[in-house]
NUSE-344421 format. One record per residue: residue in three letters; x negated, y negated, z of N, C-alpha, C in turn. Coordinates in steps of 0.001 Angstrom, whole numbers, padded with zeros to 6 digits, always signed. Each point is the difference from the previous one (the first is absolute). Last residue first. Layout:
BEGIN
ALAXYZXYZXYZ/...
//
This chain:
BEGIN
THR+000290-028528-002297+000113-001039-000692+000016-001354+001018/ARG-000484+004474+001354-001192-000239-000796+000257-001308-000670/LYS+003345+001977+002922-001012-000644+000773-001198-000228-000852/VAL+003863+001712-002283+000307-001397+000729-001221-000567+000749/ALA-000381+004443-001623+000016-000840-001232+000375-001550+000599/TRP+000264+003723+002922-001344-000266-000263-000083-001104-001250/THR+004315+001440+001262-000667-000690+001136-001439-000324-000356/LYS+002303+002758-003200+000540-001373+000091-000657-000785+001092/LEU-000995+004465-000249-000570-000573-000933+000383-001583-000144/TYR+001782+002891+003528-001272-000356+000071-000683-000657-000995/TYR+004367+001323-000710+000059-000944+001289-001576-000311+000073/GLU+000986+003436-002806+000245-001063-000689-000061-001326+000913/ALA-000632+004136+001631-001046-000300-000730+000130-001220-000719/VAL+003554+001866+002363-001047-000446+000908-001106-000476-000539/ARG+003422+001999-002645+000391-001377+000431-000907-000489+001161/LEU-000860+004239-001849-000189-000992-001095+000490-001349+000654/ASP+000817+003956+002462-001386-000688+000108-000270-000893-001121/ASP+004191+002207+000284-000042-001249+000827-001495-000374+000110/PRO+000977+003740-002769+000419-001428-000637-000105-001171+001094/VAL-003305+004147+000656+001275+000000-000232+000370-001456-000393/THR-004396+001069+000594+000402+001362-000128+001524+000088-000375/VAL-004748-003176+000711+001176-000023-000515+000694+001474-000517/LYS-003577-002178+004162+000142+001019-001262+001286-000010-000610/LEU-003112-003992+002465+001084+000944+000111-000004+001009-001210/ASN-002610-004042+002727-000560+001145-000728+000931+001221-000067/CYS+001000-003797+002780+000095-000361-001352-000658+000965-001006/ALA-000295+000568+004785+001342+000105-000582+000171-000363-001341/PRO-005068+001324+001752+001207-001058+000131+001090+000364-000487/GLY-002743+003975+001693-000539-001117-000672+001171-000950+000115/GLU-001929+005099+001806+000972-001013+000219-000594-001136-000663/VAL-000842+005153-000924-000632-001151+000317+000758-001260+000066/VAL-000015+005731+000038+000818-001173-000216-000819-001109+000585/GLN-001777+004985-001862+000148-000937+000986+000712-001309-000247/VAL-001194+005538-001681+000463-001379-000314+000244-000755+001304/ASP-002626+004929-001945+000418-000887+001266+000372-001455-000735/TYR+000117+004645-002992-000761-001317+000370+000632-000466+001274/GLY+001928+003566-002937-000775+000478+001252-001048-001114+000504/ALA+003463-000056-003792-001293+000700-000383-000734+000435+001426/GLN+003998-002422+000443+000376+001328-000647-001306+000890-000280/GLU-000570-004567+001219+000491+000851+001265+000306+001426-000447/MET-001053-003225-003347-001281+000214+000869+000498+000987+001101/ALA+003528-001624-002403-000674+000898-000891-001199+000328+000694/SER+002465-003260+002109+000677+001173+000171-000614+001142-001012/ALA-001674-004325-000087-000204+000513+001212+000631+001351+000164/GLU+000716-002657-003713-001127+000573-000121-000298+000649+001480/ASP+005213-000272-001239-001136-001013-000167-001460+000694+000086/THR+004001+002395+000060+000740-001265-000035-001142-001118-000140/VAL+000646+005696-001538-000734-001044+000874+000613-001467-000278/PRO+001142+005653-000817+000514-001277-000230-001089-000947+000952/VAL-001228+004924-002439+000360-000632+001504+000154-001551-000324/GLY-001204+003561-003100+001352-000289-000089+000325-000814+001315/LYS-004127+002020-001578+000593+000724+000898+001415-000220+000074/ASP-003079-002495-002732-000128+001496-000339+001004+000796+000722/LEU-000377-004667+001052+000697+000196-001260-000075+001578-000398/ALA-002648-001475+003757+001548-000057+000407+000872+000267-001303/GLN-004536+000022-000619+000280+001352+000809+001500-000178+000480/GLU-002094-003758-002163+000105+000893-000871+000443+001444+000778/LEU-000777-003749+002567+001229-000110-000901+000112+000993-000966/ALA-003725+000111+002518+000986+000100+001028+001428-000075-000971/SER-004250-001013-001974+000210+001472+000204+001140+000345+000805/SER-000971-004505-000600+000373+000583-001404+000208+001404+000163/LEU-001473-002229+003782+001201-000182-000194+000492+000442-001443/GLU-004510+000557+001155+000939+000661+000944+001327-000293-000017/SER-003065-002328-002929-000124+001371-000118+000789+000840+000932/TRP-000258-004792+000822+000801+000451-001364-000200+001535-000259/ARG-000235-001961+005210-000856+000115-001348+000660+000638-001000/PHE+002719-002949+003374-000529+001175-000024-001059+000076-001112/MET+002454-003408+003801-000393+000112-001141-000554+001466-000126/
//
């Protein structure tokens, strides 16, 4: 997680410089901040490509069945 003021500044810097960023972490790295990866559960996925949507759909359907 990032502080909003720092993230906002990092995103503005990237935009001003024309630096492509793929996500918040890459914007922070480009702005000179240290970024750490924190391992989490596999179901906490990031949807970036179409195949990720299929995985997300699977998790949502699985959770819906468990709740009923």
